[in-house]
Backbone as CSV, one residue per row, in Angstrom:
resi,resn,N_x,N_y,N_z,CA_x,CA_y,CA_z,C_x,C_y,C_z
1,MET,-9.185,34.725,87.644,-9.426,36.145,87.591,-8.801,36.639,86.279
2,ARG,-9.386,37.659,85.709,-8.940,38.271,84.470,-7.903,39.276,84.844
3,TRP,-6.892,39.343,83.895,-5.815,40.330,84.048,-5.960,41.302,82.797
4,THR,-5.852,42.547,82.920,-5.903,43.493,81.699,-4.649,43.086,80.861
5,ASP,-4.778,43.378,79.572,-3.550,43.208,78.684,-2.375,43.975,79.155
6,GLU,-2.683,45.236,79.508,-1.547,46.092,80.045,-0.846,45.422,81.326
7,ALA,-1.667,44.852,82.195,-1.163,44.272,83.442,-0.316,43.043,83.092
8,THR,-0.793,42.251,82.138,-0.146,41.009,81.724,1.223,41.368,81.069
9,GLU,1.170,42.383,80.261,2.435,42.745,79.531,3.433,43.375,80.531
10,LEU,2.991,44.218,81.409,3.885,44.832,82.465,4.460,43.703,83.302
11,PHE,3.689,42.746,83.808,4.108,41.638,84.626,5.075,40.860,83.947
12,ALA,4.946,40.441,82.713,5.872,39.671,81.925,7.134,40.375,81.742
13,GLU,7.095,41.585,81.460,8.302,42.423,81.217,9.131,42.550,82.463
14,LEU,8.515,42.798,83.547,9.208,42.913,84.789,9.714,41.657,85.425
15,ILE,8.988,40.645,85.320,9.421,39.365,85.899,10.655,38.850,85.137
16,ALA,10.802,39.174,83.917,11.943,38.812,83.073,13.244,39.383,83.522
17,VAL,13.240,40.519,84.314,14.463,41.101,84.742,15.026,40.411,85.984
18,LEU,14.286,39.569,86.642,14.662,38.931,87.879,15.512,37.638,87.460
19,PRO,16.402,37.245,88.343,17.148,35.893,88.016,16.121,34.790,87.876
20,SER,16.442,33.904,87.024,15.564,32.802,86.622,15.285,31.939,87.904
21,SER,16.196,31.895,88.822,15.995,31.133,90.010,14.899,31.603,90.953
22,LEU,14.527,32.919,90.802,13.537,33.603,91.614,12.183,33.693,90.917
23,ARG,12.196,33.708,89.545,10.947,34.013,88.795,9.706,33.309,89.180
24,HIS,9.870,31.946,89.323,8.631,31.110,89.559,8.031,31.461,90.908
25,THR,8.921,31.601,91.948,8.400,31.915,93.299,7.773,33.260,93.322
26,VAL,8.488,34.276,92.780,8.024,35.591,92.750,6.666,35.679,91.988
27,GLN,6.673,35.022,90.907,5.441,34.971,89.991,4.193,34.525,90.765
28,GLU,4.454,33.348,91.400,3.332,32.758,92.220,2.833,33.721,93.333
29,ARG,3.784,34.199,94.046,3.510,35.148,95.076,2.697,36.358,94.698
30,ALA,3.217,36.953,93.622,2.651,38.215,93.138,1.249,37.983,92.421
31,GLU,1.109,36.891,91.723,-0.167,36.590,91.141,-1.216,36.328,92.206
32,THR,-0.895,35.595,93.186,-1.794,35.305,94.331,-2.192,36.569,95.054
33,CYS,-1.140,37.356,95.320,-1.413,38.708,95.998,-2.328,39.599,95.193
34,ALA,-2.022,39.727,93.959,-2.787,40.640,93.071,-4.230,40.175,92.977
35,GLU,-4.494,38.871,92.761,-5.868,38.429,92.598,-6.632,38.427,93.978
36,TRP,-5.876,38.230,95.060,-6.524,38.384,96.360,-6.931,39.776,96.616
37,ILE,-6.073,40.687,96.384,-6.441,42.077,96.608,-7.651,42.505,95.719
38,ALA,-7.552,42.102,94.496,-8.673,42.485,93.534,-9.943,41.903,94.037
39,SER,-9.977,40.656,94.389,-11.125,40.036,94.937,-11.686,40.723,96.198
40,GLU,-10.789,40.987,97.048,-11.238,41.666,98.384,-11.896,43.007,98.136
41,HIS,-11.439,43.643,97.018,-12.020,44.975,96.688,-13.047,44.914,95.717
42,GLY,-13.620,43.731,95.361,-14.658,43.602,94.515,-14.334,43.853,92.993
43,ARG,-13.108,43.745,92.718,-12.769,43.993,91.299,-12.804,42.755,90.528
44,LYS,-13.071,42.786,89.225,-13.258,41.734,88.455,-11.975,41.383,87.583
45,GLU,-11.013,42.283,87.699,-9.776,42.123,86.963,-8.580,42.873,87.652
46,VAL,-7.438,42.373,87.377,-6.140,42.882,87.865,-5.697,43.963,86.848
47,ASP,-5.476,45.128,87.299,-4.969,46.170,86.352,-3.414,46.274,86.622
48,SER,-2.782,47.206,85.736,-1.380,47.308,85.863,-0.845,47.874,87.149
49,ASP,-1.648,48.740,87.795,-1.165,49.293,89.085,-1.106,48.217,90.147
50,LEU,-2.146,47.407,90.105,-2.217,46.297,91.092,-1.169,45.228,90.838
51,ALA,-0.937,44.958,89.543,0.108,43.991,89.182,1.451,44.515,89.633
52,LEU,1.754,45.719,89.416,2.989,46.264,89.779,3.170,46.238,91.329
53,TYR,2.131,46.630,92.040,2.222,46.615,93.550,2.433,45.142,94.057
54,ALA,1.725,44.180,93.513,1.886,42.753,93.946,3.244,42.239,93.522
55,LEU,3.814,42.623,92.374,5.097,42.172,91.977,6.161,42.819,92.906
56,MET,6.008,44.030,93.309,6.943,44.628,94.245,6.919,43.956,95.608
57,GLU,5.718,43.632,96.050,5.599,42.953,97.325,6.105,41.526,97.350
58,GLY,5.969,40.860,96.183,6.423,39.467,96.050,7.919,39.323,95.716
59,THR,8.554,40.411,95.502,9.968,40.385,95.117,10.855,40.576,96.383
60,PRO,11.875,39.805,96.588,12.802,40.032,97.695,13.284,41.486,97.694
61,ALA,13.465,42.128,98.842,13.880,43.475,98.909,15.138,43.865,98.121
62,HIS,16.062,42.903,98.211,17.392,43.162,97.553,17.296,43.126,95.988
63,MET,16.130,42.632,95.471,15.978,42.555,94.013,15.001,43.671,93.471
64,ARG,14.429,44.447,94.355,13.427,45.386,93.935,14.073,46.559,93.091
65,PRO,15.323,46.812,93.341,15.947,47.950,92.543,15.948,47.493,91.003
66,ARG,16.040,46.256,90.727,16.023,45.778,89.287,14.622,46.157,88.724
67,LEU,13.533,45.917,89.481,12.226,46.255,88.960,12.129,47.735,88.788
68,VAL,12.586,48.519,89.688,12.457,49.991,89.536,13.300,50.449,88.277
69,GLU,14.502,49.905,88.094,15.254,50.323,86.945,14.506,49.911,85.585
70,ALA,13.915,48.698,85.587,13.206,48.291,84.403,11.997,49.205,84.170
71,MET,11.403,49.630,85.264,10.241,50.606,85.069,10.667,51.925,84.631
72,ASP,11.853,52.445,85.072,12.394,53.641,84.514,12.689,53.554,82.998
73,CYS,13.345,52.415,82.676,13.597,52.238,81.166,12.257,52.222,80.381
74,ARG,11.339,51.497,80.821,10.015,51.403,80.233,9.334,52.764,80.076
75,ARG,9.486,53.630,81.106,8.912,54.973,81.072,9.671,55.826,80.059
76,GLU,11.020,55.743,80.056,11.845,56.497,79.196,11.476,56.141,77.620
77,THR,11.354,54.877,77.471,10.954,54.361,76.088,9.685,54.885,75.630
78,ALA,8.669,54.961,76.515,7.338,55.396,76.261,7.432,56.969,76.027
79,ASP,8.304,57.620,76.778,8.378,59.128,76.539,8.952,59.425,75.087
80,VAL,9.962,58.613,74.794,10.613,58.855,73.434,9.625,58.550,72.334
81,ARG,8.787,57.462,72.459,7.835,57.183,71.519,6.834,58.285,71.291
82,ARG,6.402,58.859,72.475,5.449,59.948,72.444,5.999,61.121,71.755
83,GLN,7.224,61.444,72.054,7.889,62.628,71.508,8.155,62.529,70.024
84,THR,8.348,61.350,69.512,8.628,61.112,68.103,7.387,60.626,67.330
85,SER,6.277,60.512,67.912,5.213,59.944,67.222,4.769,60.760,65.981
86,GLY,4.950,62.083,66.038,4.638,62.954,64.916,5.722,63.114,63.843
87,TRP,6.932,62.542,64.235,8.104,62.631,63.257,7.893,61.715,62.117
88,ARG,8.142,62.161,60.928,8.167,61.321,59.732,9.375,61.628,58.871
89,LYS,9.994,60.626,58.459,11.215,60.826,57.588,10.683,60.958,56.147
90,ASN,11.232,62.073,55.508,10.847,62.357,54.136,11.749,61.681,53.107
């Protein structure tokens, strides 16, 4: 199944915040979950919303706050980029 570039990037970024001992298992669970849901709903690709949902579902509950924190940081970085996109140093 095809994953959008945004979904692939988000997935890689978030999986990296988990302990290395969990990454492989969480990755397999989340990828299987995302692709199964996409297939069941007649989708031809996994988008970032579905990737995030599957990653949260595949991550043990006690580790989910790490994913939420990483998403908050990601959102803040995007906000700063948007706010400064018109700024140019003279």
